[in-house]
C-alpha positions in Angstrom: -11.8 -28.9 -1.3 -11.2 -25.2 -1.8 -13.7 -22.9 -3.6 -11.2 -22.4 -6.4 -8.5 -24.6 -7.9 -5.1 -24.5 -6.2 -2.1 -23.5 -8.3 0.9 -25.8 -7.9 4.2 -26.0 -9.6 4.2 -26.4 -13.3 3.8 -30.1 -14.2 3.5 -31.0 -10.6 0.1 -31.9 -9.1 -1.3 -32.2 -5.6 -1.4 -35.4 -3.6 -3.1 -37.1 -0.7 -1.1 -38.8 2.1 -1.7 -39.7 5.7 -5.2 -38.4 5.7 -4.2 -34.9 4.4 -4.4 -33.2 1.0 -1.1 -31.4 0.1 -0.6 -28.7 -2.4 3.2 -27.9 -2.8 4.6 -24.5 -3.2 4.8 -22.8 -6.6 8.2 -21.7 -8.0 6.9 -19.1 -10.4 7.3 -15.4 -9.5 3.5 -14.9 -9.9 2.9 -16.7 -6.6 5.1 -14.8 -4.1 2.2 -14.3 -1.7 1.5 -18.1 -1.4 5.0 -19.5 -1.4 4.9 -22.6 0.8 2.7 -25.7 1.4 -1.0 -25.8 1.8 -2.2 -28.9 3.8 -5.9 -29.5 4.2 -7.6 -32.0 6.6 -11.3 -32.8 7.2 -13.2 -30.5 9.5 -16.6 -30.5 11.0 -19.4 -28.7 9.1 -19.6 -26.4 12.1 -16.0 -25.2 11.7 -15.6 -21.7 13.0 -13.8 -20.7 9.8 -17.2 -20.4 8.1 -19.1 -18.8 11.0 -19.9 -15.2 11.6 -18.0 -13.0 14.1 -19.1 -13.4 17.7 -19.1 -10.9 20.6 -16.2 -12.6 22.5 -13.8 -11.6 19.8 -14.0 -8.0 21.0 -11.8 -7.2 24.0 -11.8 -3.8 25.7 -8.8 -2.1 27.3 -8.4 -0.4 30.7 -10.7 2.5 31.5 -13.7 3.8 29.5 -13.0 2.7 26.0 -15.6 5.1 24.5 -14.2 8.2 26.2 -10.8 9.4 24.8 -8.6 12.4 25.4 -9.3 15.1 22.7 -7.0 15.5 19.8 -7.3 18.8 17.9 -7.3 17.7 14.3 -7.5 19.8 11.1 -8.9 19.1 7.6 -5.4 19.5 6.2 -3.9 16.7 8.4 -2.6 13.5 6.8 -4.6 11.1 9.0 -4.3 7.8 7.0 -1.9 6.0 4.7 -1.1 8.3 1.7 -3.2 11.1 3.2 -6.8 10.3 2.3 -9.1 7.3 1.8 -8.4 7.7 -1.9 -4.6 7.3 -1.2 -3.4 10.1 -3.4 -0.2 11.0 -1.4 -0.9 14.7 -1.9 -1.9 17.7 0.1 -2.7 21.4 -0.7 -0.4 22.4 2.1 2.8 24.1 1.0 6.2 23.1 2.3 9.1 25.6 2.9 11.3 26.3 -0.1 14.5 25.6 2.0 13.5 23.3 4.8 15.9 22.3 7.5 16.1 19.1 9.6 14.0 19.8 12.7 14.7 16.5 14.5 15.6 12.9 14.0 14.2 10.0 16.2 16.3 6.8 16.6 15.4 3.6 18.3 17.4 2.8 21.4 18.8 -0.1 19.3 18.4 0.7 15.6 18.1 -2.0 13.0 21.6 -2.3 11.6 22.4 -2.0 7.9 24.3 -4.6 5.9 26.3 -4.2 2.8 24.7 -6.0 -0.1 25.5 -5.9 -3.8 22.7 -3.6 -4.9 22.1 -0.8 -7.3 18.7 0.2 -5.8 18.3 -0.2 -2.1 21.0 -0.9 0.4 19.8 -2.3 3.7 19.0 -5.9 4.3 17.2 -6.0 7.6 14.1 -7.8 8.9 12.4 -4.4 9.5 10.2 -2.3 7.2 8.3 0.7 8.5 5.0 1.8 7.1 4.5 5.3 5.6 3.8 7.8 8.4 0.6 9.6 9.1 0.1 13.0 10.8 -2.8 14.4 12.9 -3.1 16.8 15.8 0.6 17.7 15.9 1.7 14.1 16.1 3.3 11.6 13.7 2.4 7.8 13.8 3.9 4.8 12.0 4.0 1.0 12.3 6.4 -1.6 11.2 7.1 -5.3 10.6 8.3 -5.6 14.3 4.7 -5.0 15.4 5.5 -1.7 16.9 3.4 1.4 16.5 5.2 4.6 17.3 3.9 8.1 18.2 6.2 11.1 17.9 5.7 14.8 18.7 5.8 16.7 15.4 7.5 19.7 17.0 10.5 18.0 18.6 10.4 14.4 17.6 10.1 13.2 21.2 8.6 9.8 21.7 5.1 10.1 23.1 4.4 6.3 23.2 4.9 2.9 21.6 2.6 0.0 21.4 3.4 -3.6 20.4 0.8 -5.7 18.6 1.1 -9.5 18.3 2.3 -9.4 14.8 3.7 -7.2 12.0 2.0 -4.0 11.1 2.2 -3.7 7.3 -0.2 -0.8 6.6 -0.2 2.7 8.0 -2.3 3.5 11.1 -5.4 5.7 10.7 -6.2 8.5 13.1 -9.9 9.3 13.8 -11.5 11.3 16.6 -8.7 10.9 19.1 -8.1 7.3 18.2 -5.4 5.4 16.3 -6.7 2.3 14.5 -4.6 -0.3 12.7 -4.5 -3.9 11.7 -1.9 -6.5 12.5 -0.8 -9.8 11.1 -1.8 -11.4 14.4 -5.3 -11.3 13.0 -6.5 -8.4 15.0 -7.5 -4.7 14.7 -6.5 -2.4 17.4 -7.9 1.0 18.6 -5.6 3.1 20.8 -6.0 6.5 22.4 -4.0 8.8 20.1 -2.4 11.0 22.8 -1.4 8.2 25.2 -1.4 4.9 23.3 -3.9 3.4 25.8 -5.6 0.3 24.4 -9.3 1.1 23.9 -10.3 -2.2 22.2 -9.0 -4.9 20.0 -11.1 -7.1 17.7 -10.0 -10.5 16.5 -10.9 -10.7 12.8 -9.5 -14.2 12.5 -12.2 -16.8 13.1 -9.8 -18.9 15.3 -6.4 -18.5 16.9 -4.1 -20.3 14.4 -0.6 -19.2 13.7 1.7 -20.2 10.8 5.2 -19.2 9.8 5.2 -16.5 7.2 8.6 -15.3 6.0 10.2 -16.2 9.3 7.6 -14.7 11.5 4.7 -16.3 13.3 1.5 -14.8 12.1 -2.2 -15.6 12.1 -3.6 -17.5 9.1 -5.9 -14.5 8.6 -3.6 -11.5 9.0 -5.1 -8.0 8.8 -2.7 -6.5 6.3 -5.2 -4.3 4.5 -5.0 -1.4 7.0 -8.1 0.2 8.5 -10.0 2.9 6.7 -12.6 5.0 8.6 -15.4 6.9 7.1 -18.5 8.4 8.8 -17.6 6.6 12.0 -17.2 3.1 10.4 -13.9 1.2 10.3 -13.3 -1.1 7.3 -10.7 -3.8 6.8 -10.0 -7.3 5.4 -8.5 -10.3 7.0 -7.0 -13.2 5.0 -4.0 -14.2 3.0 -4.8 -17.1 0.7 -8.0 -18.5 -0.6 -8.0 -21.8 1.2 -8.9 -20.7 4.8 -11.2 -18.0 3.5 -11.3 -14.2 3.6 -13.2 -12.0 6.0 -14.2 -8.3 5.3 -15.6 -6.3 8.1 -17.2 -3.0 9.0 -17.0 -2.1 12.7 -18.3 0.9 14.7 -15.0 2.8 14.9 -15.7 4.0 18.4 -16.8 0.7 20.0 -15.4 -2.0 17.8 -18.9 -3.6 17.4 -19.6 -5.4 14.2 -21.9 -3.6 11.7 -21.5 -6.2 8.9 -19.2 -9.0 7.9 -18.7 -10.7 4.5 -17.3 -14.2 5.0 -18.3 -15.5 1.6 -16.0 -13.7 -0.7 -13.5 -15.6 -2.7 -11.1 -12.7 -3.1 -7.6 -13.0 -1.8 -6.5 -9.8 0.0 -3.1 -8.8 -1.3 -2.7 -5.3 -0.2 -4.3 -2.1 0.9 -7.7 -0.5 0.4 -9.5 2.7 -0.9 -13.0 4.1 -0.5 -14.7 5.3 -3.6 -18.3 5.5 -5.0 -19.8 4.0 -1.9 -17.5 0.9 -2.3 -14.6 -0.5 -0.3 -12.0 -1.5 -2.8 -9.7 -4.2 -1.4 -6.5 -5.0 -3.4 -7.1 -8.7 -4.3 -4.7 -11.1 -5.9 -7.5 -12.7 -7.8 -10.0 -9.8 -7.9 -9.3 -8.4 -11.3 -10.3 -4.8 -12.1 -7.9 -3.4 -9.5 -9.4 -5.4 -6.6 -12.7 -6.6 -5.1 -15.4 -4.0 -4.3 -17.8 -4.2 -1.4 -20.8 -2.0 -0.7 -20.0 0.0 2.4 -23.7 -0.2 3.6 -24.0 -4.0 3.8 -20.8 -5.6 2.6 -22.2 -7.2 -0.5 -19.5 -7.9 -3.1 -20.0 -6.0 -6.3 -19.4 -8.2 -9.3 -17.0 -6.3 -11.6 -15.2 -6.9 -14.8 -13.0 -9.9 -14.1 -9.6 -9.7 -15.9 -6.1 -11.0 -15.4 -5.5 -8.0 -13.2 -2.1 -6.7 -12.3 -0.6 -7.7 -9.0 0.7 -5.4 -6.2 -0.5 -4.1 -2.9 -1.2 -0.5 -3.9 -4.5 1.1 -4.9 -5.8 4.7 -5.2 -8.3 6.9 -6.9 -7.4 9.5 -9.5 -9.8 12.5 -9.9 -12.9 10.4 -9.1 -12.5 8.6 -12.4 -9.7 6.1 -12.4 -8.5 3.4 -10.1 -4.7 3.1 -10.3 -3.2 0.1 -8.7 -0.2 -2.3 -8.7 3.3 -2.0 -7.3 5.2 -4.5 -5.2 3.7 -7.6 -3.8 2.7 -7.7 -0.2 4.6 -10.9 0.6 8.0 -11.3 -1.0 11.6 -10.5 -0.4 11.5 -6.7 -0.3 15.2 -6.4 -1.0 14.9 -8.4 -4.3 16.3 -6.0 -6.9 14.7 -7.5 -10.0 11.2 -6.7 -11.0 8.5 -9.4 -10.6 6.9 -10.6 -13.8 3.8 -8.5 -14.6 4.5 -6.0 -11.9 3.6 -2.4 -12.7 0.8 0.1 -12.2 -2.4 -0.1 -14.2 -5.3 2.3 -14.7 -8.9 1.2 -14.7 -11.5 3.8 -15.8 -15.2 3.8 -14.7 -18.1 5.8 -16.1 -20.5 7.8 -14.0 -22.7 4.7 -13.4 -19.7 2.8 -12.0 -19.2 0.5 -15.0 -15.7 -0.3 -16.2 -15.0 1.4 -19.5 -11.9 -0.6 -20.4 -10.0 -3.5 -18.9 -7.1 -2.5 -16.7 -4.6 -0.9 -19.0 -0.9 -1.0 -18.1 0.8 2.3 -18.6 4.1 2.1 -16.7 6.3 -0.5 -15.0 7.3 0.3 -11.5 7.5 -2.1 -8.6 9.3 -0.1 -5.9 7.8 3.4 -6.1 4.2 4.3 -5.6 2.8 7.3 -7.7 1.5 10.5 -6.1 -1.1 12.7 -7.7 -3.6 15.5 -7.4 -6.2 16.8 -9.8 -3.6 18.4 -12.1 -0.7 16.0 -12.3 0.5 12.5 -11.5 4.2 11.9 -10.7 5.5 8.4 -10.9 8.8 6.5 -11.5 9.3 4.0 -14.2 11.9 1.3 -14.0 14.4 1.0 -16.8 17.0 -1.6 -17.6 20.8 -1.4 -17.8 23.8 -3.6 -17.2 24.0 -1.9 -13.8 20.6 -3.1 -12.8 17.2 -1.4 -12.4 17.0 2.4 -12.4 14.0 4.4 -11.4 13.3 7.5 -13.4 10.6 9.9 -12.1 8.4 11.8 -14.6 5.1 13.7 -14.5 1.9 13.3 -16.5 -0.8 15.8 -17.0 -4.0 14.4 -15.6 -6.3 16.1 -18.1 -4.2 14.8 -21.0 -4.3 11.3 -19.4 -8.1 11.5 -19.3 -8.1 12.6 -22.9 -5.9 9.6 -23.8 -8.4 7.2 -22.2 -11.4 8.9 -23.8 -9.8 8.2 -27.2 -8.7 4.7 -26.2 -12.2 3.7 -25.1 -13.4 4.6 -28.7 -10.4 3.1 -30.5 -9.8 -0.3 -28.9 -12.0 -3.4 -29.3 -11.6 -4.9 -25.9 -13.4 -8.1 -26.9 -10.4 -9.1 -29.1 -7.5 -8.2 -26.7 -6.6 -9.5 -23.2 -6.1 -6.8 -20.6 -2.4 -7.4 -20.4 -2.0 -6.7 -24.1 -3.4 -3.2 -23.8 -0.1 -1.6 -22.6 0.3 0.1 -26.0 -2.4 1.3 -28.4 -2.4 -0.4 -31.8 -0.3 1.6 -34.3 -2.8 0.9 -37.0 -5.3 3.2 -35.3 -5.2 6.6 -37.0 -5.9 8.5 -33.9 -2.5 7.5 -32.5 -0.3 7.2 -35.5 1.0 10.7 -34.9 2.0 9.9 -31.4 3.7 6.5 -31.2 5.2 7.5 -27.9 1.9 7.7 -25.9 3.9 8.7 -22.8 5.1 11.9 -24.6 1.5 12.9 -25.3 0.7 13.0 -21.6 4.1 14.0 -20.1 4.7 17.3 -18.4 8.4 16.5 -17.7 10.9 13.7 -17.2 12.3 11.3 -16.9 14.8 12.6 -14.4 18.0 10.6 -14.0 17.4 9.7 -10.3 17.0 6.6 -8.2 14.0 7.4 -6.0 11.9 5.3 -3.6 9.2 7.7 -2.4 7.0 10.5 -3.8 4.6 13.0 -2.2 2.9 16.1 -3.6 2.8 19.3 -1.6 0.8 22.4 -2.7 4.0 24.0 -4.1 6.4 21.1 -4.8 7.1 17.5 -5.5 8.8 15.8 -2.5 11.1 12.8 -3.3 13.7 10.7 -1.5 16.5 9.5 -3.7 19.8 7.5 -3.5 23.1 9.2 -4.3 24.7 8.1 -7.6 27.6 5.7 -7.3 30.8 6.1 -9.2 30.9 2.5 -10.4 28.3 -0.2 -10.6 30.4 -2.8 -8.8 30.6 -0.7 -5.6 28.8 -2.5 -2.8 29.1 0.2 -0.2 26.1 1.8 1.3 24.9 4.8 -0.7 23.9 8.0 0.8 20.3 9.1 0.6 18.7 12.5 0.0 15.4 14.2 0.2 14.5 17.0 -2.2 11.9 19.4 -3.4 11.2 19.7 -7.1 9.0 22.1 -9.2 5.7 20.4 -10.3 5.8 22.5 -13.5 9.1 21.2 -14.9 10.8 18.9 -12.3 13.7 21.2 -11.7 15.3 21.0 -8.2 14.3 23.6 -5.6 16.2 22.2 -2.7 18.0 18.9 -1.7 19.4 17.7 1.6 20.9 14.5 3.1 19.0 11.9 5.0 20.6 10.1 8.0 19.7 6.6 6.8 17.9 4.8 4.0 14.2 5.8 3.8 11.5 3.2 3.5 9.7 3.0 0.2 6.6 5.2 0.3 8.1 6.8 3.4 6.7 10.4 3.2 3.9 12.4 4.7 3.3 16.1 5.1 1.5 17.5 8.1 -0.8 20.6 8.3 2.1 22.9 9.1 4.1 21.8 6.0 6.5 19.6 8.0 7.8 16.6 6.1 8.2 13.3 8.0 10.3 10.4 6.6 10.3 6.9 8.1 13.7 5.1 7.9 14.8 1.5 7.5 16.7 1.6 10.8 13.4 2.0 12.7 13.6 5.8 13.2 12.2 8.9 11.6 13.3 12.3 10.5 11.4 15.6 10.1 12.1 18.6 7.9 10.4 22.0 8.1 10.7 25.7 8.8 
């Protein structure tokens, strides 16, 4: 039997037949990641699913896998998903006030668009790219077709491509001339950054076992968390549902050798990771408190405040004080235009000792757009409702005012009497907040802007956003045009706007050390704007 109860359809239980234990799929929107059947059969006590990683799971590539061609990096590179291991999607690098399109890269056979009746989003393809990363004058990105692409930042010429055995859902990470990434085939790969040569690959999955996941054959233990590297150690998680188990690893980033493994956790990986306060924070469907936390020294899971935490694949750290997490689910129809129940972004505050001050507090509802922030401001997009469908309206909060809000909230709310999901608004009876019933206004610098956006990044001098052109009538099913624009961080006013050749992916932006802006596109290509 599983370590925790299985959740089946409402009023429908599990059953045993033909020597197997069946748990049917759940129809509720809260179980998108485990849609399907779970069938369990007896296994021997020595099943490899419970065993530690063994040496034969590490395979090396051609040539000397520990010697790589040098890649001249810079502290102002964007070497991992959303820029840093805290996933802020911000950089101190300034972008040009009036950038021009430097180049556009297209696949030999681009993924074709289809006309669908949609207000937000327009393409219905089987392909979604990751957000790009930048280091050493190169751009890198992965995608659901298993392809990892490397482009020259100056001219967009293809340097190399590499195909893994399954979808790549998280951005690659560049470290000391290497590109590391996880794949849904249950493996982590290390490539030479300048050539794409395979250095090593490590099978995180305990056995080779493939199942069909949303039309694609993938391993039962996909590595969808991405790979984060710090101090020469590569961290990642393998797993999808609780029943076959979850495996969290730390490997030597140069050699791929195991430093530690946690194969006893009951967390269900449901998204990406962040590194903070000596902990590896893994987005977990059942983790509460923004995810599950593992000590980076030995992999021991840190018991945290367990709440009915928000879903979503995103996680990040705001000014070394808050975890912000939520967003879209990792597994679901990405072109679905209605918001999942309970989907949004929540804050979780910790004190200096690493103890949670409040349960996760929902502040804004946004499934499609991931916030971006620095120490001064956080820019996000909140979904609103209308007869036309969902609209996404960007706005900006002041980080210091947000911290002040949480300082007062921690003194004003008795968390013992309220569930976490009820803390989206402060009680009006509290005198500290009677003067500001609109708590958003108390923290807001500007907004909301009347725009449909799907990606945000912060440069040193501007907010960068991609947005859809407004349609004249809501019944129009034609493909909308898409724009990229720069906006003042002080008031949200437009600095510059220009067209994009195709629909950008959600969370599609990165900014390299030279101020060039790279955008990954739904057709499999990429486009770059700069001086």
